N, C-alpha and C positions, 0 to 999 in steps of 0.2 A: 347463066351467072349475073351478068354485069346489069341484063335488063332486071331481074327481080331486084337487085339494091338498087340502081335508080330510081325505080319506083315508088321506094321507102325514103329517099331523100326528100329534105324540106324544101329545098331549091327548084329540083328536077322536075319532082313527079306531079305537079300540077301541069306541064306543058303537053303542046301537042306530041302525036307521036311522032312528025320529020326534026322536031327540035330534040328528042329522046334519041333518035338516030343521028343526027349530027353531036350529040356529046357521047356516044359510045363509039364514035370513029375517030375521037382523039382521045379516051380515055387510057389511062395506063395502070396497072396493078402493081402494088409495091408491098411486101410482107418485111417487117421488122422483128428484133428479138426484143425482152423486155428491156425496157432502161435507154432503147434506143431514142439519139437525137434525132427528130424530121428536122426543126429548125431553130435556131436561135434567135434573139432579140438581137435586129440591126441587123440579121442577116438579108440577102435581096428577096423579096414577095416574088415568089414565082409560079403562085397556083393556089387552086384550089383541092381539099381536101377532103374525100368519106370516107367514115371509118364503115368498112364490113363487119369487122371482128375486132373486138379487143377496146381495151381503153389509153386514150391520149389523155395526158394532163397538160393545161395550158397556164403558163404559168408566168412571172412577170420579177425582175429582180429589184426591189427598191431601190431606193439614194444611199442607205445606211449597208445595203448587200445582204439583206434578208427576203428568202423567196416570196414570192404571196403568190396561193394557186388561185388563178380565177377559175377554173373550172375542171371537171371530172368527163370528158365525152367519149360516149359510148359506142356502139353501133347504130348508124342511119344520121347520126350528128354532121356537121359540116363543119371546118373551120379555115382560114385563109382569104375568106369573100374580101377583106380590103384589098386583095392584091388585085383584085376584078374592076377594082373602081378608083384605080391613080397611087394607091400604096408601093413607096418603090421600095420600105425596109419593113422588115417585119416587128410588130410592136410588142410580140411577147414569145415565149419561148414555149416551142409543142415537144414533149415526150412520153414515150409510152410506158406504162404501169405494168403490163403483159404483152406477152407474143400477141401482134397486132398484124391486122390486113387495112391497107386503105384502098381507093380509087383515086390516082392523082390526075387532075383535067390540067394541063400548062395552061399559065396566064394569056401566052400571046393567041393561042386555038378559040380557046374559053373567050376571050374578051373579041374575038369575031363573029364568033356563035353570038355573043350579048349586042352588038350592032345590029344584026339583024332579026334579032326577038325581043321586043323592048317588055314583052310581060316577064321575059326570064330576067331580064334585068331588075325587076320590080322585085323578083324573090331573092335577090342578090342584096339588095336594100332592105327589106322586111326581114331577111336573116342576122342583117347588121344591127337593125335594131334591136333585134331580142337578144343579141350576144350585149348589144349596152345596158340594156335591164336587166343582165346577168352581173355586168360591173356594177352596176349601181346596190347590187345586193352583197356583193363583194366589201363596197364602201361602206353600206350600212352594219356589217357584220364588224368591221373593224373599228365603227365608232358606238359599239354595243359594248358596253365593259363586261356585262354579267354575262359568262359561258354558258349557264342557264339560258337565258333570253335566244343568246347566238343560235342554240340547237333549237331551241322551239320555234322558233324563226323558219328556221332550216326546214324543218319538218314540216311546217306548216307550208311551204312552197312546194316540196315534194307532194304530198296532199293535193295539189291546185293540180300539177303537171303528170301525176301519173293516175289521180281521181279512182283510187282503189284501196280498198277498206285495210290492206295490208299495202305498206309501202316498204320498198326495197331502196336502202340506201345506196347512192347514186357511187359509190366507189367501195373499196375495204376502207374500214375505220381509221387507220395513220391516215390516210388519202383526204378521207373528208375532215378529218381534225385541221388537217392541212390548208384544206380549201377555209375552213373557218376563221384559220387564225390563231389554234388551239393546242395542248400536247393531246397525243394519244391520249393517255390516262384521265385528264382533264375533259378529253369528248365523253368520254366513257362512265366516268361520274357524272355529270351532267345529267346522261342519258338514265341512271339509275335514279338520281334525283328526281328527274320528272316521274319515272316509273313507282317510287316511294310514293309520290303526291296522287298519283293514281289518274295522272293525266296522257301516258302512252300505256302501252303492256308490248315489252320485248317477247318476240318468240325466234331465237336462232339469229338471223341475218335481217328478220321482218319485223316491221314495228306498226301497232295499230293506235291512232291517236282516240282516245276515251273522251278527252274533256277537254275545252277549252281554258287555258292558262286564267286565273285569279287575277 
C-alpha cells in the first residue's frame, strides 16, 4: 500500500526505484480522527506529511487573532516541506477536517536521503514553489473586495487544476468559504449569483463553468 501512495506523491513519484525504497524504509503511517491537530504555528518542524486519505486544513492566525485558511489538502498532497530545507518552526497550523490517514517522513531521516539524491531535493523545492503560488492566491482573495469575484477566481483555478468539464470543490462549502475569507452563506449566495448570470451550472457538489465573466 505504501508503494502505491508514494507513486502518487508529487515529490517522490519521479524518483528512481532505489530512492523510493529508501523513502519507504523510513516512512511511518499515522491515523487521525476528525478535528485532530497535527501541529500548530510555531511548533518544531519535524518532517514531511503525505495524505493518503481524508483532508487537512492548513491555516494561519493573523495578528488580530483571525484564522486564515491557506489550503484544504486531500489525498496525494504533501505538506511540511519547509522542515526539509532548514525551517525550524512551523509557519502554519495543520488540522484534519475528517478522519485522515497520512504517511509521515521524519525530518532527520529524509534529510539524509535528500543529501544523497539531488533530484529529490529539486522536487521538494518545486513543491514549495507551488505552495507559494497558492499563498499568492490567498493574498489575492484577501485583496479582492467582491465575494463573487473571489468565488469566480477560485472556480477558474479549479478548472485549470482539475481540467475536467465538471469541477469538484476542494472541500466542503463552509471550508472553501473560510479559505476564501467568506461566510458560508456569502459563498453560497455568490455561487447562486454566478448561476443566475449563466456563468456556471450547479449539479449537487459539482460545478460546470459555462462562460467567462463579463
